[in-house]
KEKE-3310 file (N, C-alpha, C; in steps of 0.2 Angstrom, whole numbers, plus 5000, padded with zeros to 4 digits):
npx = (5487:5479:5467:5454:5448:5435:5432:5439:5434:5425:5423:5428:5420:5421:5411:5395:5389:5381:5383:5397:5393:5385:5394:5406:5395:5395:5409:5413:5402:5408:5421:5428:5444:5439:5442:5438:5426:5419:5419:5413:5398:5396:5400:5411:5419:5431:5447:5459:5456:5454:5466:5474:5467:5472:5486:5487:5482:5491:5501:5513:5520:5515:5517:5519:5518:5518:5527:5540:5557:5564:5578:5590:5599:5594:5581:5585:5589:5581:5575:5569:5558:5552:5550:5538:5529:5527:5523:5531:5539:5560:5566:5573:5591:5600:5612:5615:5602:5588:5575:5558:5543:5529:5512:5501:5501:5501:5503:5514:5523:5531:5539)
npy = (5310:5326:5337:5341:5357:5361:5352:5362:5372:5373:5367:5376:5386:5394:5391:5386:5370:5367:5378:5371:5360:5367:5373:5364:5358:5368:5369:5356:5360:5370:5366:5373:5378:5373:5382:5398:5393:5393:5409:5414:5410:5415:5410:5413:5432:5438:5433:5432:5423:5410:5408:5409:5399:5386:5387:5383:5369:5363:5365:5377:5390:5406:5420:5440:5447:5462:5463:5464:5463:5462:5453:5455:5447:5435:5432:5428:5418:5409:5406:5416:5413:5400:5401:5410:5402:5392:5398:5405:5416:5416:5419:5420:5418:5404:5398:5384:5381:5386:5397:5395:5402:5400:5399:5389:5379:5367:5359:5350:5344:5357:5358)
npz = (5519:5516:5520:5513:5499:5502:5514:5523:5521:5527:5540:5547:5547:5533:5525:5519:5522:5508:5503:5501:5493:5478:5475:5471:5465:5452:5449:5445:5432:5425:5423:5427:5443:5459:5469:5464:5460:5471:5472:5462:5463:5474:5483:5495:5492:5496:5486:5495:5506:5500:5497:5509:5515:5506:5509:5517:5515:5506:5516:5512:5511:5507:5495:5497:5484:5475:5490:5490:5487:5471:5466:5452:5448:5453:5452:5435:5438:5434:5415:5403:5394:5399:5414:5409:5405:5415:5423:5434:5448:5452:5467:5480:5483:5492:5499:5489:5488:5482:5480:5473:5469:5462:5453:5450:5464:5466:5457:5454:5443:5436:5442)
capx = (5482:5479:5459:5450:5446:5428:5429:5444:5434:5416:5426:5429:5413:5418:5406:5391:5388:5376:5388:5401:5388:5385:5401:5407:5393:5397:5416:5409:5396:5406:5425:5436:5443:5435:5439:5436:5417:5415:5417:5409:5396:5394:5400:5417:5422:5437:5450:5465:5452:5455:5472:5475:5464:5474:5492:5487:5479:5497:5508:5517:5520:5514:5523:5513:5525:5518:5528:5547:5563:5571:5585:5590:5604:5591:5577:5589:5589:5574:5577:5560:5552:5550:5547:5532:5527:5527:5520:5536:5548:5565:5563:5577:5595:5602:5619:5614:5593:5583:5566:5553:5532:5525:5507:5501:5507:5497:5505:5523:5524:5533:5548)
capy = (5313:5330:5338:5345:5363:5362:5351:5361:5379:5371:5365:5384:5389:5398:5390:5380:5363:5372:5382:5367:5357:5370:5377:5357:5355:5374:5368:5351:5359:5375:5366:5378:5376:5374:5392:5401:5390:5397:5417:5412:5405:5423:5406:5420:5437:5441:5430:5430:5418:5401:5410:5405:5390:5383:5387:5378:5362:5363:5367:5379:5396:5411:5425:5446:5447:5465:5466:5457:5466:5456:5453:5452:5438:5430:5428:5426:5411:5406:5407:5418:5410:5394:5406:5412:5396:5391:5406:5405:5416:5414:5421:5421:5406:5404:5393:5377:5385:5393:5394:5397:5407:5397:5402:5386:5377:5359:5358:5349:5345:5361:5357)
capz = (5514:5515:5518:5502:5500:5505:5518:5529:5522:5533:5545:5548:5546:5530:5520:5524:5516:5502:5498:5496:5485:5472:5472:5467:5456:5448:5447:5439:5427:5423:5422:5435:5450:5462:5471:5459:5458:5476:5470:5453:5464:5478:5494:5496:5489:5496:5484:5500:5511:5498:5496:5515:5518:5502:5507:5525:5515:5502:5521:5511:5512:5501:5494:5494:5479:5476:5494:5487:5482:5466:5464:5441:5448:5457:5444:5428:5434:5427:5409:5403:5393:5405:5421:5408:5401:5421:5427:5442:5447:5456:5476:5481:5485:5498:5498:5481:5485:5475:5481:5469:5471:5460:5454:5456:5469:5466:5449:5455:5436:5432:5446)
cpx = (5481:5472:5456:5449:5443:5429:5433:5440:5426:5419:5427:5424:5415:5413:5400:5389:5385:5380:5393:5397:5390:5391:5406:5400:5391:5402:5412:5406:5402:5418:5433:5436:5439:5435:5437:5427:5414:5415:5412:5402:5393:5397:5405:5419:5427:5444:5457:5461:5456:5464:5475:5473:5472:5484:5491:5487:5486:5501:5513:5515:5515:5517:5514:5519:5525:5525:5536:5551:5562:5576:5588:5594:5599:5587:5579:5590:5587:5576:5567:5556:5547:5547:5536:5529:5525:5524:5523:5541:5552:5565:5570:5585:5599:5606:5617:5608:5591:5574:5561:5543:5533:5518:5499:5503:5504:5498:5513:5522:5530:5538:5551)
cpy = (5321:5334:5342:5354:5362:5361:5356:5372:5375:5368:5372:5389:5396:5399:5387:5373:5366:5372:5380:5362:5359:5374:5372:5357:5361:5370:5363:5355:5362:5370:5369:5372:5376:5380:5397:5401:5393:5406:5417:5411:5412:5418:5412:5423:5438:5434:5425:5426:5410:5404:5406:5398:5386:5382:5382:5367:5357:5363:5370:5385:5401:5419:5433:5447:5457:5467:5465:5464:5461:5460:5449:5448:5434:5427:5428:5418:5407:5407:5410:5414:5400:5398:5409:5409:5393:5395:5406:5412:5414:5420:5425:5412:5411:5398:5390:5379:5388:5392:5401:5399:5405:5400:5399:5381:5369:5356:5356:5346:5349:5361:5353)
cpz = (5520:5517:5515:5505:5504:5512:5525:5529:5527:5537:5549:5547:5538:5525:5523:5519:5509:5496:5496:5488:5482:5475:5468:5464:5449:5442:5441:5432:5420:5419:5428:5439:5455:5470:5468:5456:5464:5476:5465:5457:5472:5486:5492:5492:5489:5494:5490:5505:5505:5496:5505:5516:5510:5507:5515:5521:5512:5509:5515:5511:5506:5503:5493:5487:5480:5485:5493:5484:5479:5467:5458:5443:5450:5450:5437:5428:5432:5421:5408:5403:5396:5410:5419:5404:5407:5428:5436:5440:5454:5462:5477:5482:5489:5498:5488:5483:5483:5481:5478:5471:5461:5459:5453:5459:5469:5461:5450:5448:5432:5435:5445)
residu = (MET:PRO:LYS:LYS:LEU:GLY:GLU:LEU:LEU:VAL:GLU:ASN:GLY:VAL:ILE:SER:LYS:ALA:GLN:LEU:LEU:GLU:GLY:LEU:LYS:TYR:GLN:THR:THR:SER:GLY:CYS:LEU:PHE:GLY:GLU:ALA:LEU:ILE:ALA:THR:GLY:ALA:ILE:SER:ASP:GLU:SER:VAL:ILE:ILE:HIS:PHE:LEU:THR:GLN:GLN:LEU:ASN:GLN:GLY:LYS:ILE:ASN:LEU:LYS:GLU:LEU:GLU:PHE:ASP:PRO:SER:VAL:ILE:ASP:LEU:ILE:PRO:PHE:ASP:MET:ALA:GLN:LYS:TYR:ASN:MET:ILE:ALA:VAL:ASN:LYS:ILE:ASN:ARG:ILE:LEU:THR:VAL:ALA:ILE:SER:ASP:ALA:LYS:ASN:VAL:PHE:MET:LEU)
# end
């Protein structure tokens, strides 16, 4: 079982235990995601820090969509309405394997 995001951040000295607890409390009262809570409470100011540790936690890569060149034939493999509904985009296709970028890697139900 992967470590929780807060655990990884504390172990790596990114946030303190007090900031972890404050973020968890904020998350509970606001209903937001934990990463959003850390930004809202000021524990973390750079969203890329959260993304970095989420990719470690989930053992997945990250893609900077601003740096990619898109092939329209690959993009069209996912219908527009589905891509919009699930915040996903086809990145590349090698043989029969389609690589998809999604906004919420924890939501495996969309795949």
